[in-house]
C-alpha positions in Angstrom: -35.8 73.6 -30.7 -39.3 73.5 -31.5 -42.6 73.7 -29.6 -45.2 71.7 -29.0 -48.4 73.6 -28.3 -52.5 73.0 -28.0 -54.6 75.8 -28.7 -58.4 75.4 -27.6 -61.6 77.4 -28.1 -65.0 77.6 -26.9 -68.4 78.8 -27.7 -71.6 78.4 -27.3 -74.2 78.5 -30.5 -77.9 78.6 -31.4 -77.9 75.7 -33.3 -78.3 71.6 -32.5 -75.3 69.1 -32.5 -76.6 67.9 -35.8 -76.1 71.4 -37.2 -72.6 71.6 -35.9 -71.8 68.4 -37.1 -72.7 69.3 -40.6 -70.4 72.1 -40.2 -67.5 70.6 -38.9 -67.4 67.1 -40.7 -68.7 67.8 -44.0 -66.9 69.2 -46.9 -70.0 71.7 -47.6 -69.5 72.8 -44.1 -66.3 73.3 -43.7 -66.4 75.2 -47.0 -68.7 77.7 -45.1 -65.9 78.7 -42.3 -62.6 77.2 -42.6 -60.2 78.0 -45.6 -60.4 77.2 -49.4 -62.3 74.1 -50.3 -62.5 70.8 -48.6 -63.5 67.4 -49.0 -64.0 64.6 -46.5 -64.1 61.4 -47.8 -62.6 57.8 -47.2 -61.4 58.8 -43.8 -59.1 61.6 -45.1 -59.8 65.5 -45.2 -58.6 67.1 -47.9 -58.2 71.0 -48.2 -56.7 73.2 -51.2 -55.9 76.7 -50.6 -53.9 78.3 -53.5 -50.8 75.8 -53.6 -51.5 74.6 -50.5 -53.2 71.6 -50.1 -52.7 69.3 -46.7 -54.3 65.7 -46.1 -55.4 64.7 -42.7 -56.6 61.6 -41.4 -59.7 61.3 -39.6 -59.0 60.0 -36.4 -62.3 60.2 -34.8 -65.6 60.6 -36.1 -68.5 60.1 -33.5 -71.9 62.0 -34.7 -72.7 64.4 -33.4 -70.2 64.7 -30.5 -66.9 64.3 -32.0 -64.6 64.5 -35.0 -60.8 64.7 -35.3 -58.2 64.7 -38.0 -54.6 65.0 -37.6 -51.6 65.2 -40.4 -48.7 62.5 -40.4 -45.7 64.4 -38.7 -43.0 65.3 -41.2 -39.2 64.5 -40.7 -38.5 67.8 -38.7 -41.6 66.6 -36.7 -43.9 69.1 -37.7 -47.4 68.3 -37.6 -51.3 69.8 -36.6 -54.1 68.3 -35.3 -57.7 69.4 -34.8 -60.8 68.0 -32.3 -63.8 69.1 -32.4 -66.3 68.6 -29.0 -69.9 69.0 -29.6 -72.3 69.1 -26.5 -76.1 69.8 -26.6 -77.4 72.3 -23.9 -81.3 71.8 -24.9 -83.5 74.3 -26.9 -81.2 74.3 -29.5 -78.2 75.3 -28.0 -75.0 74.0 -28.1 -71.5 74.3 -27.0 -68.6 73.8 -29.4 -64.9 73.3 -28.6 -62.0 73.4 -31.1 -58.7 72.2 -29.8 -56.0 72.4 -32.6 -52.6 71.0 -31.5 -49.2 69.8 -32.8 -45.4 70.7 -32.8 -43.6 73.7 -34.9 -39.9 73.2 -35.3 -37.4 75.4 -35.4 -35.7 78.3 -33.5 -38.2 80.7 -34.8 -41.5 78.7 -34.0 -42.7 81.6 -32.0 -43.4 84.1 -34.9 -45.3 81.4 -36.7 -47.3 80.2 -33.4 -48.3 84.1 -33.3 -49.6 83.8 -36.6 -51.1 80.4 -36.4 -53.0 81.6 -33.3 -54.4 84.6 -34.9 -55.3 82.6 -37.9 -57.1 80.1 -35.6 -59.1 82.8 -33.8 -60.7 83.6 -37.2 -61.4 80.9 -38.4 -63.2 79.6 -35.3 -64.7 83.3 -35.0 -66.0 82.5 -38.4 -67.7 79.1 -37.6 -69.6 80.4 -35.0 -70.5 83.5 -37.3 -71.7 80.8 -39.7 -73.6 78.4 -37.2 -75.2 81.7 -35.6 -76.5 83.1 -39.0 -76.0 80.9 -41.9 -76.3 77.4 -40.4 -78.1 74.8 -43.1 -76.6 76.9 -46.2 -73.7 76.2 -48.1 -71.0 78.6 -49.1 -68.8 79.2 -52.1 -65.3 79.8 -50.7 -63.6 82.4 -52.7 -59.8 83.0 -52.0 -57.7 85.7 -53.8 -54.0 86.4 -53.2 -52.8 90.5 -53.5 -49.5 91.9 -53.7 -46.7 91.3 -51.0 -46.9 93.8 -48.1 -44.0 95.7 -46.6 -45.8 98.0 -44.1 -48.6 95.9 -43.0 -50.1 98.5 -40.5 -50.5 101.0 -43.1 -52.1 97.9 -45.3 -54.6 97.4 -42.4 -55.3 101.3 -42.4 -55.9 101.1 -46.4 -58.1 98.4 -46.1 -59.9 99.5 -43.2 -60.7 103.0 -44.8 -61.7 101.2 -48.0 -64.4 99.0 -46.1 -65.2 102.2 -44.5 -65.0 100.6 -40.7 -66.6 102.5 -38.3 -66.5 100.7 -34.9 -68.0 97.5 -35.4 -69.8 98.3 -38.9 -68.4 98.4 -42.6 -69.4 98.7 -46.1 -68.2 96.3 -48.3 -68.4 96.4 -52.1 -67.5 93.3 -53.7 -66.7 92.8 -57.5 -69.6 92.3 -59.3 -72.1 92.1 -56.7 -74.1 94.9 -55.0 -72.7 96.9 -52.2 -73.7 95.8 -48.5 -73.7 96.8 -45.0 -71.6 94.7 -42.6 -70.3 93.6 -39.1 -67.2 93.3 -38.0 -66.9 90.2 -36.1 -62.9 90.1 -36.2 -60.2 92.3 -36.0 -56.5 91.9 -34.7 -53.0 92.7 -36.1 -53.4 90.1 -38.9 -56.7 89.7 -39.8 -60.3 90.9 -40.6 -63.8 89.5 -40.7 -67.1 90.8 -41.8 -70.3 89.4 -42.0 -73.0 90.9 -44.5 -76.4 89.3 -45.1 -75.0 87.1 -47.8 -71.3 86.3 -47.2 -68.6 86.6 -44.9 -65.8 88.6 -46.1 -61.8 88.1 -44.8 -58.8 89.3 -44.9 -55.5 88.1 -43.6 -51.9 88.3 -43.4 -50.7 85.4 -45.7 -47.7 83.1 -44.8 -45.3 84.4 -47.9 -46.2 88.4 -46.6 -49.2 88.8 -48.9 -52.6 89.8 -48.3 -55.3 87.1 -49.0 -58.8 87.7 -49.4 -60.7 84.3 -48.1 -64.2 85.0 -48.2 -67.5 82.8 -48.2 -70.2 83.8 -50.6 -74.0 82.4 -49.9 -75.0 83.7 -52.7 -74.3 82.3 -56.5 -70.6 84.4 -57.1 -70.3 86.0 -60.7 -67.7 84.2 -62.9 -64.0 84.9 -62.7 -64.9 86.4 -59.1 -61.5 85.2 -57.7 -59.2 87.2 -60.4 -61.7 90.2 -59.8 -60.9 90.1 -55.8 -57.0 89.7 -56.8 -57.3 92.4 -59.0 -58.8 94.8 -56.3 -56.5 94.2 -53.6 -54.0 94.9 -56.0 -55.4 98.0 -56.9 -56.0 98.7 -53.6 -52.2 97.9 -52.4 -49.6 97.4 -54.8 -47.1 100.3 -54.1 -48.9 101.8 -51.2 -48.1 99.7 -48.1 
């Protein structure tokens, strides 16, 4: 059967339209809030996230007001498209609207649609955090995959305890870096986001049932940081959830 969808999100941020454009339409900007590593070149947006490497064609580029890119439809009709609309409001304030649209094939589209909506909610919330607290800085994306999870409520309980979540505060002890106090900016049934002074730490329920760490570090990461985060997740969750 399948389902066509459109997911609009909007926020006002304390950044100029030009700063927003750098975040949504350049590789280093997108690296600082989306997922994995991204390159924007030759009219194509290329993203690498684990073994997932989608390419989308730029369909609109009107700096600093509109940027859009979309995937070619698959044989089953599946595709996704992103559009960013940027409106300056004066005094370094900008309204940013992100609209994600596309088509999900199959009779089980509802579960995928829910997961997509929660994931996009995390990405957009991270973009707002980036523009509010880190704009103008480029992050190093860190992606690590943990074990398969059978009991997700239990996994989130363990993660919350490890991070010392207390309302909207947390304490992160990242491998190879000093401990840091953080602010919880996103928390739902499939995602968790924490902002510290020099990083954005995110945990997600992966499509394949594994827990995924998808962080953004605004200081130079230590060597082997992704392997260390994978080991951290394995030690924390393997056999416990």
